[in-house]
SEKE-889766 format. One record per atom (N, C-alpha, C): chain; residue in three letters; atom name; z negated, x, y negated. Coordinates in nm, 3 decimals. Example, Ala and Ser with C-alpha at 12.3 -4.5 7.8 and 13.67 -1.06 7.14 Angstrom:
<sites>
[site A; Ala; N; [-0.780; 1.319; 0.569]] [site A; Ala; CA; [-0.780; 1.230; 0.450]] [site A; Ala; C; [-0.780; 1.320; 0.330]] [site A; Ser; N; [-0.708; 1.285; 0.225]] [site A; Ser; CA; [-0.714; 1.367; 0.106]] [site A; Ser; C; [-0.787; 1.290; -0.003]] 
</sites>
This chain:
<sites>
[site A; Unk; N; [0.000; 0.085; 0.117]] [site A; Unk; CA; [0.000; 0.000; 0.000]] [site A; Unk; C; [0.000; 0.090; -0.124]] [site A; Unk; N; [0.070; 0.049; -0.227]] [site A; Unk; CA; [0.073; 0.119; -0.355]] [site A; Unk; C; [-0.012; 0.041; -0.455]] [site A; Unk; N; [-0.092; 0.113; -0.532]] [site A; Unk; CA; [-0.180; 0.048; -0.628]] [site A; Unk; C; [-0.181; 0.128; -0.758]] [site A; Unk; N; [-0.139; 0.066; -0.868]] [site A; Unk; CA; [-0.145; 0.130; -0.999]] [site A; Unk; C; [-0.287; 0.120; -1.053]] [site A; Unk; N; [-0.344; 0.232; -1.097]] [site A; Unk; CA; [-0.484; 0.237; -1.139]] [site A; Unk; C; [-0.499; 0.308; -1.273]] [site A; Unk; N; [-0.617; 0.297; -1.330]] [site A; Unk; CA; [-0.654; 0.368; -1.452]] [site A; Unk; C; [-0.766; 0.465; -1.417]] [site A; Unk; N; [-0.746; 0.592; -1.452]] [site A; Unk; CA; [-0.841; 0.696; -1.417]] [site A; Unk; C; [-0.972; 0.683; -1.496]] [site A; Unk; N; [-1.080; 0.716; -1.429]] [site A; Unk; CA; [-1.210; 0.726; -1.496]] [site A; Unk; C; [-1.243; 0.871; -1.526]] [site A; Unk; N; [-1.146; 0.961; -1.501]] [site A; Unk; CA; [-1.162; 1.101; -1.535]] [site A; Unk; C; [-1.196; 1.192; -1.418]] [site A; Unk; N; [-1.205; 1.138; -1.298]] [site A; Unk; CA; [-1.243; 1.220; -1.184]] [site A; Unk; C; [-1.134; 1.223; -1.076]] [site A; Unk; N; [-1.007; 1.213; -1.116]] [site A; Unk; CA; [-0.895; 1.207; -1.023]] [site A; Unk; C; [-0.804; 1.328; -1.048]] [site A; Unk; N; [-0.751; 1.383; -0.940]] [site A; Unk; CA; [-0.657; 1.496; -0.949]] [site A; Unk; C; [-0.528; 1.456; -0.878]] [site A; Unk; N; [-0.414; 1.484; -0.941]] [site A; Unk; CA; [-0.284; 1.455; -0.881]] [site A; Unk; C; [-0.264; 1.543; -0.758]] [site A; Unk; N; [-0.225; 1.482; -0.647]] [site A; Unk; CA; [-0.206; 1.557; -0.524]] [site A; Unk; C; [-0.076; 1.638; -0.523]] [site A; Unk; N; [0.015; 1.608; -0.613]] [site A; Unk; CA; [0.142; 1.681; -0.616]] [site A; Unk; C; [0.137; 1.800; -0.711]] [site A; Unk; N; [0.099; 1.779; -0.837]] [site A; Unk; CA; [0.099; 1.888; -0.935]] [site A; Unk; C; [-0.039; 1.947; -0.960]] [site A; Unk; N; [-0.143; 1.890; -0.899]] [site A; Unk; CA; [-0.281; 1.938; -0.908]] [site A; Unk; C; [-0.342; 1.926; -1.047]] [site A; Unk; N; [-0.280; 1.845; -1.134]] [site A; Unk; CA; [-0.331; 1.824; -1.269]] [site A; Unk; C; [-0.442; 1.720; -1.268]] [site A; Unk; N; [-0.547; 1.740; -1.349]] [site A; Unk; CA; [-0.651; 1.639; -1.363]] [site A; Unk; C; [-0.594; 1.520; -1.439]] [site A; Unk; N; [-0.621; 1.401; -1.390]] [site A; Unk; CA; [-0.577; 1.278; -1.455]] [site A; Unk; C; [-0.696; 1.228; -1.535]] [site A; Unk; N; [-0.689; 1.243; -1.666]] [site A; Unk; CA; [-0.801; 1.213; -1.753]] [site A; Unk; C; [-0.811; 1.065; -1.786]] [site A; Unk; N; [-0.929; 1.021; -1.828]] [site A; Unk; CA; [-0.949; 0.884; -1.874]] [site A; Unk; C; [-0.872; 0.865; -2.004]] [site A; Unk; N; [-0.802; 0.762; -2.029]] [site A; Unk; CA; [-0.767; 0.643; -1.953]] [site A; Unk; C; [-0.623; 0.647; -1.902]] [site A; Unk; N; [-0.578; 0.762; -1.850]] [site A; Unk; CA; [-0.441; 0.772; -1.800]] [site A; Unk; C; [-0.423; 0.687; -1.674]] [site A; Unk; N; [-0.298; 0.648; -1.652]] [site A; Unk; CA; [-0.265; 0.570; -1.533]] [site A; Unk; C; [-0.223; 0.664; -1.421]] [site A; Unk; N; [-0.244; 0.618; -1.299]] [site A; Unk; CA; [-0.200; 0.693; -1.181]] [site A; Unk; C; [-0.166; 0.595; -1.071]] [site A; Unk; N; [-0.097; 0.644; -0.969]] [site A; Unk; CA; [-0.060; 0.562; -0.855]] [site A; Unk; C; [-0.137; 0.607; -0.732]] [site A; Unk; N; [-0.201; 0.513; -0.665]] [site A; Unk; CA; [-0.270; 0.540; -0.539]] [site A; Unk; C; [-0.180; 0.489; -0.427]] [site A; Unk; N; [-0.142; 0.579; -0.338]] [site A; Unk; CA; [-0.066; 0.539; -0.219]] [site A; Unk; C; [-0.166; 0.541; -0.105]] [site A; Unk; N; [-0.204; 0.421; -0.061]] [site A; Unk; CA; [-0.308; 0.404; 0.039]] [site A; Unk; C; [-0.243; 0.396; 0.176]] [site A; Unk; N; [-0.265; 0.498; 0.257]] [site A; Unk; CA; [-0.213; 0.503; 0.393]] [site A; Unk; C; [-0.331; 0.510; 0.489]] [site A; Unk; N; [-0.313; 0.467; 0.613]] [site A; Unk; CA; [-0.426; 0.465; 0.706]] [site A; Unk; C; [-0.495; 0.601; 0.723]] [site A; Unk; N; [-0.420; 0.709; 0.731]] [site A; Unk; CA; [-0.480; 0.840; 0.756]] [site A; Unk; C; [-0.504; 0.922; 0.630]] [site A; Unk; N; [-0.439; 0.884; 0.517]] [site A; Unk; CA; [-0.441; 0.971; 0.401]] [site A; Unk; C; [-0.415; 0.891; 0.274]] [site A; Unk; N; [-0.497; 0.911; 0.173]] [site A; Unk; CA; [-0.472; 0.854; 0.041]] [site A; Unk; C; [-0.405; 0.960; -0.044]] [site A; Unk; N; [-0.307; 0.918; -0.125]] [site A; Unk; CA; [-0.238; 1.012; -0.213]] [site A; Unk; C; [-0.247; 0.960; -0.355]] [site A; Unk; N; [-0.286; 1.048; -0.448]] [site A; Unk; CA; [-0.300; 1.015; -0.589]] [site A; Unk; C; [-0.190; 1.087; -0.665]] [site A; Unk; N; [-0.111; 1.013; -0.746]] [site A; Unk; CA; [0.000; 1.071; -0.820]] [site A; Unk; C; [-0.010; 1.034; -0.967]] [site A; Unk; N; [0.006; 1.135; -1.055]] [site A; Unk; CA; [0.009; 1.107; -1.199]] [site A; Unk; C; [0.143; 1.041; -1.235]] [site A; Unk; N; [0.151; 0.990; -1.355]] [site A; Unk; CA; [0.271; 0.919; -1.399]] [site A; Unk; C; [0.393; 1.012; -1.399]] [site A; Unk; N; [0.373; 1.139; -1.440]] [site A; Unk; CA; [0.485; 1.233; -1.443]] [site A; Unk; C; [0.543; 1.255; -1.303]] [site A; Unk; N; [0.459; 1.274; -1.204]] [site A; Unk; CA; [0.506; 1.294; -1.067]] [site A; Unk; C; [0.569; 1.165; -1.011]] [site A; Unk; N; [0.516; 1.051; -1.051]] [site A; Unk; CA; [0.576; 0.923; -1.011]] [site A; Unk; C; [0.717; 0.909; -1.069]] [site A; Unk; N; [0.735; 0.953; -1.194]] [site A; Unk; CA; [0.867; 0.947; -1.256]] [site A; Unk; C; [0.964; 1.039; -1.184]] [site A; Unk; N; [0.920; 1.158; -1.144]] [site A; Unk; CA; [1.005; 1.251; -1.070]] [site A; Unk; C; [1.048; 1.193; -0.937]] [site A; Unk; N; [0.961; 1.116; -0.873]] [site A; Unk; CA; [0.991; 1.054; -0.743]] [site A; Unk; C; [1.064; 0.921; -0.757]] [site A; Unk; N; [1.074; 0.869; -0.879]] [site A; Unk; CA; [1.140; 0.741; -0.900]] [site A; Unk; C; [1.054; 0.621; -0.865]] [site A; Unk; N; [0.923; 0.635; -0.876]] [site A; Unk; CA; [0.831; 0.528; -0.841]] [site A; Unk; C; [0.788; 0.442; -0.959]] [site A; Unk; N; [0.834; 0.475; -1.079]] [site A; Unk; CA; [0.802; 0.395; -1.197]] [site A; Unk; C; [0.931; 0.354; -1.267]] [site A; Unk; N; [0.920; 0.248; -1.344]] [site A; Unk; CA; [1.036; 0.195; -1.414]] [site A; Unk; C; [0.995; 0.162; -1.556]] [site A; Unk; N; [1.082; 0.194; -1.651]] [site A; Unk; CA; [1.059; 0.158; -1.790]] [site A; Unk; C; [1.170; 0.064; -1.832]] [site A; Unk; N; [1.134; -0.054; -1.878]] [site A; Unk; CA; [1.233; -0.152; -1.921]] [site A; Unk; C; [1.287; -0.116; -2.058]] [site A; Unk; N; [1.410; -0.150; -2.082]] [site A; Unk; CA; [1.472; -0.124; -2.212]] [site A; Unk; C; [1.394; -0.192; -2.323]] [site A; Unk; N; [1.369; -0.119; -2.429]] [site A; Unk; CA; [1.302; -0.175; -2.545]] [site A; Unk; C; [1.152; -0.189; -2.532]] [site A; Unk; N; [1.094; -0.148; -2.419]] [site A; Unk; CA; [0.949; -0.158; -2.400]] [site A; Unk; C; [0.889; -0.019; -2.390]] [site A; Unk; N; [0.766; -0.005; -2.437]] [site A; Unk; CA; [0.699; 0.124; -2.433]] [site A; Unk; C; [0.626; 0.147; -2.301]] [site A; Unk; N; [0.583; 0.042; -2.237]] [site A; Unk; CA; [0.506; 0.055; -2.113]] [site A; Unk; C; [0.594; 0.083; -1.993]] [site A; Unk; N; [0.530; 0.123; -1.886]] [site A; Unk; CA; [0.601; 0.146; -1.760]] [site A; Unk; C; [0.544; 0.055; -1.653]] [site A; Unk; N; [0.622; 0.035; -1.549]] [site A; Unk; CA; [0.579; -0.047; -1.437]] [site A; Unk; C; [0.589; 0.036; -1.310]] [site A; Unk; N; [0.483; 0.038; -1.231]] [site A; Unk; CA; [0.488; 0.105; -1.102]] [site A; Unk; C; [0.559; 0.015; -1.003]] [site A; Unk; N; [0.649; 0.076; -0.926]] [site A; Unk; CA; [0.713; 0.000; -0.818]] [site A; Unk; C; [0.610; -0.023; -0.709]] [site A; Unk; N; [0.609; -0.142; -0.655]] [site A; Unk; CA; [0.517; -0.174; -0.547]] [site A; Unk; C; [0.591; -0.200; -0.417]] [site A; Unk; N; [0.718; -0.161; -0.413]] [site A; Unk; CA; [0.799; -0.176; -0.292]] [site A; Unk; C; [0.748; -0.078; -0.187]] [site A; Unk; N; [0.708; -0.128; -0.074]] [site A; Unk; CA; [0.651; -0.043; 0.030]] [site A; Unk; C; [0.751; -0.005; 0.136]] [site A; Unk; N; [0.880; -0.014; 0.110]] [site A; Unk; CA; [0.980; 0.021; 0.210]] [site A; Unk; C; [1.000; 0.169; 0.220]] 
</sites>
């Protein structure tokens, strides 16, 4: 399951090892054996976020395929 979250300051990105500070957003990929935490930059590199035209915010994809 994919879950978009807001950091409380104690999360580290599993891909780039950067601390995700409060109140940055991150993606939690919840798998049975392993949880993966990804910052927004790494999510953009993987194509897991989308920004709509004319909007400032981003949307995390929740497609689990």
